[in-house]
Structures are given as C-alpha cells and as structure tokens.
N, CA, C, O and the ligand as a Tripos MOL2 file, in Angstrom:
@<TRIPOS>MOLECULE
protein
  273   271    69     0     0
PROTEIN
NO_CHARGES

@<TRIPOS>ATOM
      1 N           0.8360   -1.1980    0.0000 N.3       1 MET1
      2 CA          0.0000    0.0000    0.0000 C.3       1 MET1
      3 C           0.8740    1.2530    0.0000 C.2       1 MET1
      4 O           1.7010    1.4540    0.8900 O.2       1 MET1
      5 N           0.6750    2.0700   -0.9970 N.am      2 LYS2
      6 CA          1.4930    3.2680   -1.1140 C.3       2 LYS2
      7 C           0.7750    4.4690   -0.5000 C.2       2 LYS2
      8 O          -0.3530    4.8030   -0.8610 O.2       2 LYS2
      9 N           1.4510    5.0810    0.4090 N.am      3 GLN3
     10 CA          0.8440    6.2200    1.0830 C.3       3 GLN3
     11 C           1.2050    7.5130    0.3670 C.2       3 GLN3
     12 O           2.3640    7.7590    0.0340 O.2       3 GLN3
     13 N           0.1950    8.3230    0.1410 N.am      4 GLU4
     14 CA          0.4290    9.5950   -0.5240 C.3       4 GLU4
     15 C           1.1340   10.5640    0.4060 C.2       4 GLU4
     16 O           0.8040   10.6930    1.5850 O.2       4 GLU4
     17 N           2.1080   11.2330   -0.1630 N.am      5 LYS5
     18 CA          2.8740   12.1520    0.6640 C.3       5 LYS5
     19 C           2.3820   13.5790    0.4600 C.2       5 LYS5
     20 O           2.2780   14.0520   -0.6720 O.2       5 LYS5
     21 N           2.0830   14.2560    1.5500 N.am      6 CYS6
     22 CA          1.6220   15.6420    1.4830 C.3       6 CYS6
     23 C           2.4530   16.5060    2.4110 C.2       6 CYS6
     24 O           3.0060   16.0410    3.4070 O.2       6 CYS6
     25 N           2.5220   17.7840    2.0490 N.am      7 CYS7
     26 CA          3.1840   18.7380    2.9300 C.3       7 CYS7
     27 C           2.2980   18.9540    4.1600 C.2       7 CYS7
     28 O           1.1200   19.2880    4.0300 O.2       7 CYS7
     29 N           2.8550   18.7690    5.3270 N.am      8 ASN8
     30 CA          2.0680   18.9270    6.5490 C.3       8 ASN8
     31 C           1.7030   20.3840    6.8230 C.2       8 ASN8
     32 O           0.7500   20.6580    7.5520 O.2       8 ASN8
     33 N           2.4380   21.2940    6.2580 N.am      9 MET9
     34 CA          2.2080   22.7000    6.5470 C.3       9 MET9
     35 C           1.1020   23.2830    5.6730 C.2       9 MET9
     36 O           0.2380   23.9980    6.1830 O.2       9 MET9
     37 N           1.1030   22.9960    4.3590 N.am     10 CYS10
     38 CA          0.0960   23.5820    3.4570 C.3      10 CYS10
     39 C          -0.8470   22.5410    2.8630 C.2      10 CYS10
     40 O          -1.8510   22.9080    2.2540 O.2      10 CYS10
     41 N          -0.5540   21.2730    3.0230 N.am     11 GLY11
     42 CA         -1.4260   20.2170    2.5240 C.3      11 GLY11
     43 C          -1.1980   19.8290    1.0780 C.2      11 GLY11
     44 O          -1.8660   18.9400    0.5510 O.2      11 GLY11
     45 N          -0.2550   20.4960    0.4410 N.am     12 LYS12
     46 CA          0.0450   20.2110   -0.9630 C.3      12 LYS12
     47 C           0.5820   18.7940   -1.1370 C.2      12 LYS12
     48 O           1.3910   18.3160   -0.3410 O.2      12 LYS12
     49 N           0.1170   18.1390   -2.1890 N.am     13 LYS13
     50 CA          0.5870   16.7980   -2.4800 C.3      13 LYS13
     51 C           2.0120   16.8630   -3.0470 C.2      13 LYS13
     52 O           2.3200   17.7000   -3.8950 O.2      13 LYS13
     53 N           2.8340   15.9990   -2.5800 N.am     14 ILE14
     54 CA          4.2040   15.9690   -3.0740 C.3      14 ILE14
     55 C           4.3590   14.7920   -4.0320 C.2      14 ILE14
     56 O           4.2350   13.6280   -3.6500 O.2      14 ILE14
     57 N           4.6320   15.1360   -5.2840 N.am     15 VAL15
     58 CA          4.7780   14.1070   -6.3150 C.3      15 VAL15
     59 C           6.1850   13.5220   -6.2210 C.2      15 VAL15
     60 O           7.1840   14.1920   -6.4810 O.2      15 VAL15
     61 N           6.2220   12.2840   -5.8500 N.am     16 GLU16
     62 CA          7.5180   11.6550   -5.6430 C.3      16 GLU16
     63 C           8.3080   11.5360   -6.9440 C.2      16 GLU16
     64 O           7.7380   11.3020   -8.0090 O.2      16 GLU16
     65 N           9.5750   11.6940   -6.8460 N.am     17 LYS17
     66 CA         10.5360   11.6850   -7.9590 C.3      17 LYS17
     67 C          10.4410   12.9350   -8.8370 C.2      17 LYS17
     68 O          11.2330   13.0990   -9.7650 O.2      17 LYS17
     69 N           9.4740   13.8220   -8.5500 N.am     18 GLN18
     70 CA          9.3830   15.0790   -9.2920 C.3      18 GLN18
     71 C           9.6270   16.2710   -8.3880 C.2      18 GLN18
     72 O          10.1340   17.3100   -8.8110 O.2      18 GLN18
     73 N           9.2540   16.0930   -7.1400 N.am     19 GLU19
     74 CA          9.4400   17.1720   -6.1830 C.3      19 GLU19
     75 C          10.1990   16.6500   -4.9760 C.2      19 GLU19
     76 O          10.0660   15.4940   -4.5760 O.2      19 GLU19
     77 N          10.9810   17.5260   -4.4240 N.am     20 ASP20
     78 CA         11.7120   17.1600   -3.2280 C.3      20 ASP20
     79 C          11.0060   17.7800   -2.0260 C.2      20 ASP20
     80 O          10.2970   18.7750   -2.1720 O.2      20 ASP20
     81 N          11.1880   17.2180   -0.8720 N.am     21 CYS21
     82 CA         10.6020   17.8040    0.3220 C.3      21 CYS21
     83 C          11.4990   17.5210    1.5170 C.2      21 CYS21
     84 O          12.3680   16.6490    1.4920 O.2      21 CYS21
     85 N          11.2510   18.2860    2.5460 N.am     22 LEU22
     86 CA         11.9830   18.0810    3.7850 C.3      22 LEU22
     87 C          11.2320   17.0350    4.5990 C.2      22 LEU22
     88 O          10.0630   17.2260    4.9350 O.2      22 LEU22
     89 N          11.8820   15.9630    4.9070 N.am     23 GLU23
     90 CA         11.2410   14.9270    5.7160 C.3      23 GLU23
     91 C          11.8960   14.8900    7.0800 C.2      23 GLU23
     92 O          13.1140   14.7620    7.2000 O.2      23 GLU23
     93 N          11.0670   15.0030    8.1060 N.am     24 VAL24
     94 CA         11.5760   15.0390    9.4650 C.3      24 VAL24
     95 C          10.9950   13.8830   10.2660 C.2      24 VAL24
     96 O           9.7850   13.6530   10.2720 O.2      24 VAL24
     97 N          11.8540   13.1860   10.9170 N.am     25 GLN25
     98 CA         11.4150   12.1470   11.8370 C.3      25 GLN25
     99 C          12.2010   12.3220   13.1220 C.2      25 GLN25
    100 O          13.4310   12.3680   13.1190 O.2      25 GLN25
    101 N          11.4740   12.4190   14.2070 N.am     26 LYS26
    102 CA         12.1510   12.6910   15.4800 C.3      26 LYS26
    103 C          11.5080   11.9170   16.6220 C.2      26 LYS26
    104 O          10.2970   11.9770   16.8380 O.2      26 LYS26
    105 N          12.3300   11.2090   17.3250 N.am     27 GLU27
    106 CA         11.8800   10.5870   18.5700 C.3      27 GLU27
    107 C          12.5410   11.3370   19.7120 C.2      27 GLU27
    108 O          13.7570   11.2850   19.8960 O.2      27 GLU27
    109 N          11.7120   12.0340   20.4700 N.am     28 TRP28
    110 CA         12.2560   12.8450   21.5570 C.3      28 TRP28
    111 C          12.8020   11.9580   22.6700 C.2      28 TRP28
    112 O          12.2340   10.9140   22.9920 O.2      28 TRP28
    113 N          13.8820   12.3850   23.2310 N.am     29 GLY29
    114 CA         14.5790   11.5740   24.2210 C.3      29 GLY29
    115 C          14.0970   11.8020   25.6390 C.2      29 GLY29
    116 O          13.1260   12.5240   25.8700 O.2      29 GLY29
    117 N          14.7630   11.2000   26.5570 N.am     30 TYR30
    118 CA         14.3580   11.1980   27.9690 C.3      30 TYR30
    119 C          14.3570   12.5730   28.6220 C.2      30 TYR30
    120 O          13.5940   12.8210   29.5560 O.2      30 TYR30
    121 N          15.2100   13.4660   28.1330 N.am     31 PHE31
    122 CA         15.3550   14.7570   28.8110 C.3      31 PHE31
    123 C          14.4000   15.8010   28.2730 C.2      31 PHE31
    124 O          14.4230   16.9560   28.6990 O.2      31 PHE31
    125 N          13.5620   15.3930   27.3360 N.am     32 SER32
    126 CA         12.6070   16.3150   26.7580 C.3      32 SER32
    127 C          11.2360   16.1170   27.3950 C.2      32 SER32
    128 O          10.9250   15.0460   27.9150 O.2      32 SER32
    129 N          10.4170   17.1770   27.3450 N.am     33 GLU33
    130 CA          9.0440   17.0550   27.8380 C.3      33 GLU33
    131 C           8.2070   16.1720   26.9170 C.2      33 GLU33
    132 O           7.1700   15.6330   27.3040 O.2      33 GLU33
    133 N           8.7010   16.0440   25.6710 N.am     34 GLU34
    134 CA          8.0260   15.1830   24.6920 C.3      34 GLU34
    135 C           8.5310   13.7480   24.8350 C.2      34 GLU34
    136 O           8.6030   12.9920   23.8660 O.2      34 GLU34
    137 N           8.8700   13.4070   26.0420 N.am     35 ASP35
    138 CA          9.4870   12.1390   26.3850 C.3      35 ASP35
    139 C           9.0460   10.9360   25.5490 C.2      35 ASP35
    140 O           7.9250   10.4420   25.6720 O.2      35 ASP35
    141 N           9.9410   10.4960   24.7190 N.am     36 ARG36
    142 CA          9.8190    9.2510   23.9600 C.3      36 ARG36
    143 C           8.6660    9.1930   22.9670 C.2      36 ARG36
    144 O           8.2480    8.1110   22.5530 O.2      36 ARG36
    145 N           8.1560   10.3540   22.5880 N.am     37 LYS37
    146 CA          7.1330   10.3790   21.5420 C.3      37 LYS37
    147 C           7.8210   10.5260   20.1880 C.2      37 LYS37
    148 O           8.7980   11.2630   20.0590 O.2      37 LYS37
    149 N           7.3210    9.8380   19.2040 N.am     38 GLY38
    150 CA          7.8830    9.9420   17.8650 C.3      38 GLY38
    151 C           7.0280   10.8100   16.9710 C.2      38 GLY38
    152 O           5.8000   10.7500   17.0230 O.2      38 GLY38
    153 N           7.6750   11.6170   16.1490 N.am     39 TYR39
    154 CA          6.9770   12.5100   15.2240 C.3      39 TYR39
    155 C           7.5500   12.3440   13.8310 C.2      39 TYR39
    156 O           8.7410   12.0850   13.6570 O.2      39 TYR39
    157 N           6.6780   12.4990   12.8360 N.am     40 ARG40
    158 CA          7.1410   12.4450   11.4570 C.3      40 ARG40
    159 C           6.3120   13.4060   10.6220 C.2      40 ARG40
    160 O           5.0840   13.4100   10.7110 O.2      40 ARG40
    161 N           6.9700   14.2120    9.8200 N.am     41 PHE41
    162 CA          6.2300   15.1000    8.9270 C.3      41 PHE41
    163 C           7.0600   15.4890    7.7180 C.2      41 PHE41
    164 O           8.2790   15.3230    7.6930 O.2      41 PHE41
    165 N           6.3560   16.0210    6.6990 N.am     42 CYS42
    166 CA          6.9930   16.4910    5.4720 C.3      42 CYS42
    167 C           6.6760   17.9660    5.2840 C.2      42 CYS42
    168 O           5.5940   18.4330    5.6400 O.2      42 CYS42
    169 N           7.6160   18.6780    4.7300 N.am     43 ILE43
    170 CA          7.4420   20.0920    4.4200 C.3      43 ILE43
    171 C           7.8840   20.2990    2.9680 C.2      43 ILE43
    172 O           8.9970   19.9240    2.5970 O.2      43 ILE43
    173 N           7.0180   20.8910    2.1560 N.am     44 CYS44
    174 CA          7.3780   21.1230    0.7580 C.3      44 CYS44
    175 C           8.3900   22.2670    0.6540 C.2      44 CYS44
    176 O           8.6700   22.9680    1.6260 O.2      44 CYS44
    177 N           8.9220   22.4290   -0.5450 N.am     45 GLU45
    178 CA          9.9940   23.4120   -0.7240 C.3      45 GLU45
    179 C           9.5390   24.8420   -0.4170 C.2      45 GLU45
    180 O          10.2690   25.6020    0.2190 O.2      45 GLU45
    181 N           8.3250   25.2100   -0.8720 N.am     46 ASN46
    182 CA          7.7950   26.5480   -0.5970 C.3      46 ASN46
    183 C           7.6740   26.8160    0.8970 C.2      46 ASN46
    184 O           8.0960   27.8630    1.3900 O.2      46 ASN46
    185 N           7.0920   25.8560    1.6090 N.am     47 CYS47
    186 CA          6.9080   26.0190    3.0430 C.3      47 CYS47
    187 C           8.2460   26.0090    3.7760 C.2      47 CYS47
    188 O           8.4130   26.6740    4.7980 O.2      47 CYS47
    189 N           9.1730   25.2630    3.2500 N.am     48 PHE48
    190 CA         10.5180   25.2440    3.8370 C.3      48 PHE48
    191 C          11.1330   26.6420    3.8000 C.2      48 PHE48
    192 O          11.7200   27.1070    4.7760 O.2      48 PHE48
    193 N          10.9830   27.3020    2.6430 N.am     49 GLN49
    194 CA         11.5150   28.6660    2.5080 C.3      49 GLN49
    195 C          10.8290   29.6220    3.4930 C.2      49 GLN49
    196 O          11.4720   30.4720    4.1080 O.2      49 GLN49
    197 N           9.5020   29.4560    3.6250 N.am     50 GLU50
    198 CA          8.7680   30.3060    4.5710 C.3      50 GLU50
    199 C           9.1710   30.0470    6.0130 C.2      50 GLU50
    200 O           9.2010   30.9520    6.8470 O.2      50 GLU50
    201 N           9.4750   28.8050    6.2780 N.am     51 LEU51
    202 CA          9.8450   28.4060    7.6310 C.3      51 LEU51
    203 C          11.2110   28.9740    8.0180 C.2      51 LEU51
    204 O          11.3740   29.5400    9.1000 O.2      51 LEU51
    205 N          12.1730   28.8200    7.1380 N.am     52 VAL52
    206 CA         13.5390   29.2060    7.5060 C.3      52 VAL52
    207 C          13.7360   30.7180    7.6140 C.2      52 VAL52
    208 O          14.6340   31.1740    8.3220 O.2      52 VAL52
    209 N          12.8860   31.5180    6.9010 N.am     53 ILE53
    210 CA         13.0540   32.9700    7.0410 C.3      53 ILE53
    211 C          12.6020   33.4680    8.4150 C.2      53 ILE53
    212 O          12.8870   34.6060    8.7900 O.2      53 ILE53
    213 N          11.8950   32.6160    9.1640 N.am     54 ARG54
    214 CA         11.4950   32.9940   10.5230 C.3      54 ARG54
    215 C          12.5970   32.7250   11.5450 C.2      54 ARG54
    216 O          12.5090   33.1720   12.6890 O.2      54 ARG54
    217 N          13.6060   32.0170   11.1440 N.am     55 PHE55
    218 CA         14.6820   31.6890   12.0800 C.3      55 PHE55
    219 C          15.4440   32.9440   12.4880 C.2      55 PHE55
    220 O          15.7120   33.8120   11.6580 O.2      55 PHE55
    221 N          15.7860   33.0340   13.7470 N.am     56 ALA56
    222 CA         16.5950   34.1450   14.2320 C.3      56 ALA56
    223 C          18.0010   34.0550   13.6690 C.2      56 ALA56
    224 O          18.6220   35.0640   13.3350 O.2      56 ALA56
    225 N          18.4780   32.8610   13.5750 N.am     57 ILE57
    226 CA         19.8090   32.6280   12.9990 C.3      57 ILE57
    227 C          19.6040   31.9050   11.6690 C.2      57 ILE57
    228 O          18.9940   30.8370   11.6260 O.2      57 ILE57
    229 N          20.1110   32.4840   10.5980 N.am     58 PRO58
    230 CA         19.8810   31.8540    9.2850 C.3      58 PRO58
    231 C          20.4440   30.4420    9.2300 C.2      58 PRO58
    232 O          21.4320   30.1110    9.8850 O.2      58 PRO58
    233 N          19.7870   29.6340    8.4360 N.am     59 VAL59
    234 CA         20.2690   28.2670    8.2800 C.3      59 VAL59
    235 C          21.6340   28.2600    7.5940 C.2      59 VAL59
    236 O          21.9650   29.1530    6.8150 O.2      59 VAL59
    237 N          22.3830   27.2670    7.8930 N.am     60 GLU60
    238 CA         23.6830   27.1150    7.2500 C.3      60 GLU60
    239 C          23.4670   26.5270    5.8550 C.2      60 GLU60
    240 O          22.7720   25.5240    5.6920 O.2      60 GLU60
    241 N          24.0620   27.1550    4.8740 N.am     61 MET61
    242 CA         23.9440   26.6430    3.5070 C.3      61 MET61
    243 C          25.3080   26.2080    3.0110 C.2      61 MET61
    244 O          26.3340   26.7930    3.3570 O.2      61 MET61
    245 N          25.2930   25.1940    2.2140 N.am     62 TYR62
    246 CA         26.5460   24.7140    1.6360 C.3      62 TYR62
    247 C          26.2920   24.1200    0.2580 C.2      62 TYR62
    248 O          25.1820   23.6880   -0.0520 O.2      62 TYR62
    249 N          27.3120   24.1070   -0.5410 N.am     63 GLU63
    250 CA         27.2240   23.5030   -1.8720 C.3      63 GLU63
    251 C          27.2870   21.9940   -1.7230 C.2      63 GLU63
    252 O          28.0810   21.4480   -0.9560 O.2      63 GLU63
    253 N          26.4270   21.3460   -2.4780 N.am     64 GLN64
    254 CA         26.4830   19.8860   -2.4400 C.3      64 GLN64
    255 C          27.6200   19.4050   -3.3270 C.2      64 GLN64
    256 O          27.7360   19.7820   -4.4930 O.2      64 GLN64
    257 N          28.4300   18.5840   -2.7530 N.am     65 THR65
    258 CA         29.5120   18.0180   -3.5570 C.3      65 THR65
    259 C          29.0400   16.7080   -4.1640 C.2      65 THR65
    260 O          28.4600   15.8580   -3.4890 O.2      65 THR65
    261 N          29.2980   16.5720   -5.4290 N.am     66 GLU66
    262 CA         28.8270   15.3710   -6.1210 C.3      66 GLU66
    263 C          29.6520   14.1530   -5.7440 C.2      66 GLU66
    264 O          30.8790   14.1860   -5.6530 O.2      66 GLU66
    265 N          28.9160   13.0910   -5.5320 N.am     67 LEU67
    266 CA         29.5970   11.8310   -5.2610 C.3      67 LEU67
    267 C          30.0920   11.2620   -6.5930 C.2      67 LEU67
    268 O          29.6590   11.6930   -7.6620 O.2      67 LEU67
    269 N          30.9570   10.3370   -6.5200 N.am     68 ILE68
    270 CA         31.6650    9.6830   -7.6490 C.3      68 ILE68
    271 C          33.0210   10.3280   -7.8570 C.2      68 ILE68
    272 O          33.7670    9.9250   -8.7500 O.2      68 ILE68
    273 ZN          3.8480   23.1220    1.8480 Zn       69 ZN69
@<TRIPOS>BOND
     1     1     2 1
     2     2     3 1
     3     3     4 2
     4     3     5 am
     5     5     6 1
     6     6     7 1
     7     7     8 2
     8     7     9 am
     9     9    10 1
    10    10    11 1
    11    11    12 2
    12    11    13 am
    13    13    14 1
    14    14    15 1
    15    15    16 2
    16    15    17 am
    17    17    18 1
    18    18    19 1
    19    19    20 2
    20    19    21 am
    21    21    22 1
    22    22    23 1
    23    23    24 2
    24    23    25 am
    25    25    26 1
    26    26    27 1
    27    27    28 2
    28    27    29 am
    29    29    30 1
    30    30    31 1
    31    31    32 2
    32    31    33 am
    33    33    34 1
    34    34    35 1
    35    35    36 2
    36    35    37 am
    37    37    38 1
    38    38    39 1
    39    39    40 2
    40    39    41 am
    41    41    42 1
    42    42    43 1
    43    43    44 2
    44    43    45 am
    45    45    46 1
    46    46    47 1
    47    47    48 2
    48    47    49 am
    49    49    50 1
    50    50    51 1
    51    51    52 2
    52    51    53 am
    53    53    54 1
    54    54    55 1
    55    55    56 2
    56    55    57 am
    57    57    58 1
    58    58    59 1
    59    59    60 2
    60    59    61 am
    61    61    62 1
    62    62    63 1
    63    63    64 2
    64    63    65 am
    65    65    66 1
    66    66    67 1
    67    67    68 2
    68    67    69 am
    69    69    70 1
    70    70    71 1
    71    71    72 2
    72    71    73 am
    73    73    74 1
    74    74    75 1
    75    75    76 2
    76    75    77 am
    77    77    78 1
    78    78    79 1
    79    79    80 2
    80    79    81 am
    81    81    82 1
    82    82    83 1
    83    83    84 2
    84    83    85 am
    85    85    86 1
    86    86    87 1
    87    87    88 2
    88    87    89 am
    89    89    90 1
    90    90    91 1
    91    91    92 2
    92    91    93 am
    93    93    94 1
    94    94    95 1
    95    95    96 2
    96    95    97 am
    97    97    98 1
    98    98    99 1
    99    99   100 2
   100    99   101 am
   101   101   102 1
   102   102   103 1
   103   103   104 2
   104   103   105 am
   105   105   106 1
   106   106   107 1
   107   107   108 2
   108   107   109 am
   109   109   110 1
   110   110   111 1
   111   111   112 2
   112   111   113 am
   113   113   114 1
   114   114   115 1
   115   115   116 2
   116   115   117 am
   117   117   118 1
   118   118   119 1
   119   119   120 2
   120   119   121 am
   121   121   122 1
   122   122   123 1
   123   123   124 2
   124   123   125 am
   125   125   126 1
   126   126   127 1
   127   127   128 2
   128   127   129 am
   129   129   130 1
   130   130   131 1
   131   131   132 2
   132   131   133 am
   133   133   134 1
   134   134   135 1
   135   135   136 2
   136   135   137 am
   137   137   138 1
   138   138   139 1
   139   139   140 2
   140   139   141 am
   141   141   142 1
   142   142   143 1
   143   143   144 2
   144   143   145 am
   145   145   146 1
   146   146   147 1
   147   147   148 2
   148   147   149 am
   149   149   150 1
   150   150   151 1
   151   151   152 2
   152   151   153 am
   153   153   154 1
   154   154   155 1
   155   155   156 2
   156   155   157 am
   157   157   158 1
   158   158   159 1
   159   159   160 2
   160   159   161 am
   161   161   162 1
   162   162   163 1
   163   163   164 2
   164   163   165 am
   165   165   166 1
   166   166   167 1
   167   167   168 2
   168   167   169 am
   169   169   170 1
   170   170   171 1
   171   171   172 2
   172   171   173 am
   173   173   174 1
   174   174   175 1
   175   175   176 2
   176   175   177 am
   177   177   178 1
   178   178   179 1
   179   179   180 2
   180   179   181 am
   181   181   182 1
   182   182   183 1
   183   183   184 2
   184   183   185 am
   185   185   186 1
   186   186   187 1
   187   187   188 2
   188   187   189 am
   189   189   190 1
   190   190   191 1
   191   191   192 2
   192   191   193 am
   193   193   194 1
   194   194   195 1
   195   195   196 2
   196   195   197 am
   197   197   198 1
   198   198   199 1
   199   199   200 2
   200   199   201 am
   201   201   202 1
   202   202   203 1
   203   203   204 2
   204   203   205 am
   205   205   206 1
   206   206   207 1
   207   207   208 2
   208   207   209 am
   209   209   210 1
   210   210   211 1
   211   211   212 2
   212   211   213 am
   213   213   214 1
   214   214   215 1
   215   215   216 2
   216   215   217 am
   217   217   218 1
   218   218   219 1
   219   219   220 2
   220   219   221 am
   221   221   222 1
   222   222   223 1
   223   223   224 2
   224   223   225 am
   225   225   226 1
   226   226   227 1
   227   227   228 2
   228   227   229 am
   229   229   230 1
   230   230   231 1
   231   231   232 2
   232   231   233 am
   233   233   234 1
   234   234   235 1
   235   235   236 2
   236   235   237 am
   237   237   238 1
   238   238   239 1
   239   239   240 2
   240   239   241 am
   241   241   242 1
   242   242   243 1
   243   243   244 2
   244   243   245 am
   245   245   246 1
   246   246   247 1
   247   247   248 2
   248   247   249 am
   249   249   250 1
   250   250   251 1
   251   251   252 2
   252   251   253 am
   253   253   254 1
   254   254   255 1
   255   255   256 2
   256   255   257 am
   257   257   258 1
   258   258   259 1
   259   259   260 2
   260   259   261 am
   261   261   262 1
   262   262   263 1
   263   263   264 2
   264   263   265 am
   265   265   266 1
   266   266   267 1
   267   267   268 2
   268   267   269 am
   269   269   270 1
   270   270   271 1
   271   271   272 2
@<TRIPOS>SUBSTRUCTURE
     1 MET1         2 RESIDUE 1 A MET
     2 LYS2         6 RESIDUE 1 A LYS
     3 GLN3        10 RESIDUE 1 A GLN
     4 GLU4        14 RESIDUE 1 A GLU
     5 LYS5        18 RESIDUE 1 A LYS
     6 CYS6        22 RESIDUE 1 A CYS
     7 CYS7        26 RESIDUE 1 A CYS
     8 ASN8        30 RESIDUE 1 A ASN
     9 MET9        34 RESIDUE 1 A MET
    10 CYS10       38 RESIDUE 1 A CYS
    11 GLY11       42 RESIDUE 1 A GLY
    12 LYS12       46 RESIDUE 1 A LYS
    13 LYS13       50 RESIDUE 1 A LYS
    14 ILE14       54 RESIDUE 1 A ILE
    15 VAL15       58 RESIDUE 1 A VAL
    16 GLU16       62 RESIDUE 1 A GLU
    17 LYS17       66 RESIDUE 1 A LYS
    18 GLN18       70 RESIDUE 1 A GLN
    19 GLU19       74 RESIDUE 1 A GLU
    20 ASP20       78 RESIDUE 1 A ASP
    21 CYS21       82 RESIDUE 1 A CYS
    22 LEU22       86 RESIDUE 1 A LEU
    23 GLU23       90 RESIDUE 1 A GLU
    24 VAL24       94 RESIDUE 1 A VAL
    25 GLN25       98 RESIDUE 1 A GLN
    26 LYS26      102 RESIDUE 1 A LYS
    27 GLU27      106 RESIDUE 1 A GLU
    28 TRP28      110 RESIDUE 1 A TRP
    29 GLY29      114 RESIDUE 1 A GLY
    30 TYR30      118 RESIDUE 1 A TYR
    31 PHE31      122 RESIDUE 1 A PHE
    32 SER32      126 RESIDUE 1 A SER
    33 GLU33      130 RESIDUE 1 A GLU
    34 GLU34      134 RESIDUE 1 A GLU
    35 ASP35      138 RESIDUE 1 A ASP
    36 ARG36      142 RESIDUE 1 A ARG
    37 LYS37      146 RESIDUE 1 A LYS
    38 GLY38      150 RESIDUE 1 A GLY
    39 TYR39      154 RESIDUE 1 A TYR
    40 ARG40      158 RESIDUE 1 A ARG
    41 PHE41      162 RESIDUE 1 A PHE
    42 CYS42      166 RESIDUE 1 A CYS
    43 ILE43      170 RESIDUE 1 A ILE
    44 CYS44      174 RESIDUE 1 A CYS
    45 GLU45      178 RESIDUE 1 A GLU
    46 ASN46      182 RESIDUE 1 A ASN
    47 CYS47      186 RESIDUE 1 A CYS
    48 PHE48      190 RESIDUE 1 A PHE
    49 GLN49      194 RESIDUE 1 A GLN
    50 GLU50      198 RESIDUE 1 A GLU
    51 LEU51      202 RESIDUE 1 A LEU
    52 VAL52      206 RESIDUE 1 A VAL
    53 ILE53      210 RESIDUE 1 A ILE
    54 ARG54      214 RESIDUE 1 A ARG
    55 PHE55      218 RESIDUE 1 A PHE
    56 ALA56      222 RESIDUE 1 A ALA
    57 ILE57      226 RESIDUE 1 A ILE
    58 PRO58      230 RESIDUE 1 A PRO
    59 VAL59      234 RESIDUE 1 A VAL
    60 GLU60      238 RESIDUE 1 A GLU
    61 MET61      242 RESIDUE 1 A MET
    62 TYR62      246 RESIDUE 1 A TYR
    63 GLU63      250 RESIDUE 1 A GLU
    64 GLN64      254 RESIDUE 1 A GLN
    65 THR65      258 RESIDUE 1 A THR
    66 GLU66      262 RESIDUE 1 A GLU
    67 LEU67      266 RESIDUE 1 A LEU
    68 ILE68      270 RESIDUE 1 A ILE
    69 ZN69       273 GROUP 0 **** ****
C-alpha cells in the first residue's frame, strides 16, 4: 500500500521523484518534555523557505559536492 505524501504545513501533495521535500522524523529523548514520543512530517519546498526565514539565525547553507 502506497501512502500519498503531502506537505504537513500547506497540505500540498508531493509528487515523488518530481518534487523534493523536507522529511523530518524525530523521537524525543528522555530529557525532553516530549518524552519518547515519535513525530514524522513532510514540508514542501515553498513552506521550507517560509519556515527558515522565521529563524533568528539563518540556516547554514553549503554547496552539495557530487559523489563519484
Ligand atoms: Zn507546503
């Protein structure tokens, strides 16, 4: 069964192999108030841009080096 992937922020469908998205999976550890809960979500490219401009400290950017 193939599950459709959508952006959790805007609800836009993400077409696999045509669009890239930010996928986050996090299991909070013992020292967090979210003790041992697991979370998973996707953010599309547009929402990612909107998200990062809210950061007080800009995200670190780097050039991707090609493998091979
Ligand atoms: Zn989105």
